C-alpha positions as CSV (number, residue, x, y, z in Angstrom):
1,M,16.1,24.0,8.2
2,H,17.3,23.0,4.7
3,S,20.9,22.2,4.4
4,E,23.1,20.8,2.1
5,R,22.8,17.4,3.4
6,T,19.0,17.5,3.3
7,T,18.6,19.2,0.1
8,D,20.1,18.3,-2.5
9,L,20.2,21.0,-4.8
10,S,22.8,19.9,-7.6
11,I,19.8,19.2,-10.3
12,L,19.3,23.0,-9.8
13,Y,22.9,23.8,-10.9
14,S,22.4,21.2,-13.1
15,N,19.3,22.4,-15.0
16,L,20.2,26.0,-14.4
17,K,23.8,25.4,-17.2
18,S,21.7,23.5,-19.4
19,H,19.0,25.7,-19.6
20,P,19.9,29.5,-19.3
21,T,17.0,31.5,-20.0
22,N,15.8,35.2,-18.7
23,Q,12.5,33.4,-18.0
24,E,11.5,33.4,-14.4
25,N,12.7,30.9,-12.6
26,V,11.0,28.6,-10.1
27,V,11.5,25.3,-8.1
28,L,8.2,23.2,-7.3
29,I,7.1,21.6,-3.3
30,K,5.5,19.3,-2.2
31,T,4.9,18.0,1.3
32,G,2.9,15.2,2.9
33,S,2.5,12.3,4.5
34,M,3.0,10.2,1.4
35,N,2.7,6.8,3.4
36,P,3.3,5.7,0.7
37,V,4.1,7.7,-2.0
38,H,2.0,7.2,-5.2
39,R,1.9,7.7,-9.0
40,S,-0.7,11.6,-9.0
41,H,2.0,13.2,-6.3
42,I,4.6,12.3,-9.4
43,S,2.3,12.9,-11.7
44,N,0.5,16.6,-10.1
45,M,4.1,17.9,-10.3
46,V,4.3,16.4,-14.1
47,R,1.4,18.5,-14.1
48,T,2.6,22.1,-12.6
49,K,5.4,21.8,-14.4
50,Q,4.3,22.2,-17.5
51,Y,1.3,23.9,-16.8
52,L,3.5,27.4,-15.5
53,E,5.9,26.9,-17.9
54,R,3.5,26.9,-20.8
55,V,0.8,29.0,-19.2
56,Y,3.2,31.2,-17.1
57,N,6.7,30.9,-19.5
58,F,8.7,30.5,-16.1
59,N,11.3,28.0,-16.2
60,V,11.2,25.7,-13.5
61,I,14.6,24.1,-13.0
62,G,13.8,21.4,-10.0
63,G,10.9,20.2,-7.8
64,Y,10.7,18.2,-4.4
65,L,8.6,15.7,-2.7
66,S,8.4,16.3,1.2
67,P,7.4,14.1,2.8
68,T,5.9,15.2,6.6
69,H,7.4,14.4,10.0
70,D,6.6,11.3,11.6
71,E,5.1,13.0,14.5
72,Y,2.1,14.7,12.6
73,V,1.7,11.0,9.9
74,H,2.1,9.2,13.6
75,G,-0.9,11.5,14.9
76,K,-2.5,10.9,11.7
77,L,-2.7,7.2,10.8
78,G,-1.1,5.5,14.5
79,N,0.1,2.0,13.2
80,E,-0.6,3.0,9.7
81,L,2.6,4.7,9.7
82,I,5.9,4.1,7.4
83,S,9.1,6.2,9.2
84,G,10.6,8.8,7.4
85,Q,13.9,7.0,6.5
86,H,11.2,4.8,4.6
87,R,8.5,6.8,2.6
88,I,11.6,9.2,1.7
89,E,13.3,6.0,-0.1
90,M,9.8,4.8,-1.5
91,C,9.6,8.3,-2.9
92,R,13.8,8.5,-4.4
93,K,12.7,5.5,-5.5
94,A,9.3,6.0,-7.1
95,I,11.0,9.8,-9.5
96,E,13.7,7.7,-10.9
97,E,11.3,4.7,-12.3
98,A,8.6,7.8,-13.3
99,G,11.7,9.0,-15.1
100,Q,11.6,12.4,-13.6
101,Q,14.9,12.6,-11.6
102,H,16.5,14.9,-14.1
103,W,13.7,17.6,-12.0
104,L,12.5,16.4,-9.1
105,S,14.4,15.2,-5.6
106,V,13.1,14.1,-2.5
107,D,13.7,17.6,0.5
108,M,14.9,15.8,3.4
109,A,14.8,18.9,5.7
110,E,11.0,18.5,6.8
111,C,11.4,15.2,7.9
112,M,14.3,15.2,9.5
113,A,13.6,18.5,11.5
114,P,13.2,17.8,15.2
115,R,9.2,17.8,15.1
116,F,6.6,18.3,12.7
117,I,6.9,21.8,10.9
118,K,3.8,24.1,9.0
119,L,3.8,23.9,5.5
120,V,4.5,27.0,4.8
121,S,7.3,27.4,7.3
122,V,9.0,24.2,5.2
123,A,8.6,26.2,2.0
124,Y,9.8,29.9,3.2
125,S,12.9,28.1,4.5
126,L,13.0,26.0,1.0
127,Q,13.4,29.3,-0.8
128,T,15.5,30.8,1.9
129,F,18.2,28.6,1.6
130,I,17.8,28.1,-2.4
131,N,18.5,31.8,-2.7
132,Q,21.1,32.0,-0.3
133,K,22.6,29.2,-2.1
134,L,22.0,30.5,-5.7
135,N,22.9,34.3,-5.0
136,L,21.3,34.4,-8.3
137,P,20.4,38.7,-9.6
138,K,16.7,37.6,-9.7
139,P,15.2,35.1,-6.6
140,I,14.5,31.7,-7.2
141,R,10.2,31.4,-7.0
142,V,9.5,28.4,-4.2
143,I,5.8,27.5,-5.3
144,Y,3.9,25.3,-3.3
145,V,2.2,22.1,-5.2
146,A,-1.7,21.5,-3.0
147,G,-4.4,19.3,-4.3
148,L,-8.4,20.9,-4.7
149,D,-8.8,19.4,-1.6
150,L,-5.9,21.0,0.9
151,F,-6.6,24.1,-0.6
152,N,-10.4,23.8,0.1
153,R,-9.4,22.5,3.6
154,C,-7.3,24.8,4.4
155,C,-9.6,28.3,3.1
156,G,-7.5,29.1,0.2
157,M,-4.3,29.0,1.8
158,T,-3.4,32.5,2.2
159,S,-0.1,32.2,4.3
160,L,0.8,30.8,1.1
161,R,0.4,33.7,-0.9
162,A,1.6,36.5,1.1
163,P,4.5,38.6,0.2
164,Q,7.3,37.0,1.8
165,M,6.2,33.6,-0.7
166,G,6.2,32.0,-4.2
167,G,2.6,31.4,-4.1
168,V,0.7,27.8,-4.7
169,A,0.0,25.9,-7.6
170,V,-3.4,24.2,-6.8
171,V,-4.0,20.9,-8.8
172,Y,-7.8,19.9,-9.7
173,R,-8.8,16.8,-8.0
174,S,-11.7,14.4,-9.0
175,G,-15.0,14.3,-7.0
176,Q,-13.7,18.2,-5.5
177,D,-15.7,21.3,-5.5
178,D,-13.4,23.9,-7.2
179,R,-16.2,27.0,-6.9
180,F,-14.3,28.6,-4.6
181,I,-10.8,28.5,-6.6
182,T,-12.5,29.9,-10.1
183,S,-14.4,32.4,-8.0
184,T,-10.8,33.3,-6.2
185,H,-8.3,32.5,-9.6
186,T,-7.7,35.0,-12.0
187,Q,-4.5,34.7,-15.2
188,D,-3.1,38.2,-13.4
189,D,-2.8,36.8,-10.0
190,T,0.8,36.4,-9.2
191,K,0.7,33.8,-6.3
192,L,-2.4,31.4,-7.1
193,F,-2.3,29.3,-10.4
194,Y,-5.0,26.6,-11.1
195,V,-3.8,23.2,-13.1
196,C,-7.7,22.3,-13.7
197,T,-7.8,19.2,-16.2
198,D,-8.5,21.3,-19.3
199,N,-4.9,22.2,-18.7
200,N,-3.2,19.1,-19.3
201,V,-2.3,18.2,-22.7
202,C,0.7,16.3,-22.2
203,T,3.0,16.2,-25.4
204,D,5.6,13.6,-26.6
205,N,8.3,16.0,-27.1
206,N,8.6,16.6,-23.9
207,D,11.3,16.3,-21.5
208,D,9.2,15.3,-18.9
209,A,6.8,13.2,-21.1
210,M,4.3,11.3,-18.3
211,D,1.2,9.9,-18.7
212,T,-0.8,12.3,-16.8
213,S,-3.9,12.7,-18.6
214,S,-5.8,9.7,-17.2
215,S,-8.9,10.7,-14.8
216,D,-8.1,7.1,-12.8
217,L,-4.9,9.2,-11.1
218,D,-7.0,11.6,-9.5
219,D,-9.3,8.8,-7.7
220,I,-5.4,7.4,-6.2
221,S,-5.0,7.4,-2.7
222,S,-2.4,6.2,0.1
223,T,-5.1,5.0,2.2
224,L,-6.7,2.8,-0.9
225,I,-3.2,2.1,-1.6
226,R,-2.7,0.9,2.1
227,K,-6.1,-1.0,2.0
228,R,-5.7,-2.9,-1.1
229,Y,-1.5,-3.6,-0.6
230,K,-3.0,-5.1,3.5
231,N,-5.8,-7.2,1.5
232,N,-3.1,-8.6,-0.9
233,E,-5.0,-6.8,-4.3
234,I,-2.9,-5.2,-7.1
235,C,-1.7,-1.9,-6.6
236,D,0.2,-1.3,-10.0
237,H,-1.9,0.9,-11.2
238,L,-2.0,3.3,-7.9
239,T,2.1,3.2,-7.1
240,F,4.7,2.3,-8.1
241,K,6.6,-1.7,-8.8
242,S,9.8,0.6,-6.9
243,V,7.4,1.3,-3.8
244,L,5.5,-2.1,-3.5
245,D,8.9,-3.9,-4.1
246,H,10.1,-1.8,-0.7
247,M,7.0,-2.4,1.2
248,K,7.5,-6.3,1.1
249,I,10.8,-5.4,2.4
250,I,9.5,-2.9,5.3
251,S,6.7,-6.1,5.7
252,S,9.1,-8.7,6.3
253,T,11.4,-7.4,8.3
254,K,8.5,-6.8,10.8
255,N,7.4,-9.9,10.7
């Protein structure tokens, strides 16, 4: 599924070279419709990276946004589907506008697959591909980044916490019940990490510095962006200017 054609490994090589360490190396992945990508998609990756490095002393060498296959998104959204090609390009632009291209990239494998692939298979395939290519003495762990809403819907995402998997980092989302994860998660758990609001104080001296502290970020959704965009309402606080500009290009080709 994953190949050098679908997945850019240059950020991993670069960060391994520039930050040699004995810490455990980790790569993050986030899947989802990203129809379109928005500010929380990026900020949640940054928050997770900062949390894992600070609390667990991991060395996060890269992260991937993986837009879901058109088949799934069309089944979910119908005519509101933005094609995978455009969603990939908007993710690229969002990463660049957010200034996170030194460690974030777009993974095209899921979107380019012949059919929809379940998220656990995407994460495992990426982990296998990375370790085959980098072939380090200690395998790189791929941790899946999920919102609290997805974690609750998937009843704890136990498949991502299986022995062969890297685990799951769950990011708090406003309005979501966190009783399940707080009763499940312990500091000693090596496969489940809870990135709650209390753990996300961002500092200006961090290379990944980005304003992730606003509670407004927790209320962002692609559905809201599509609705506001359709009604010609301001969306700049929800997603990136480059994404909105690309949506205008898409709209112009449909007219």
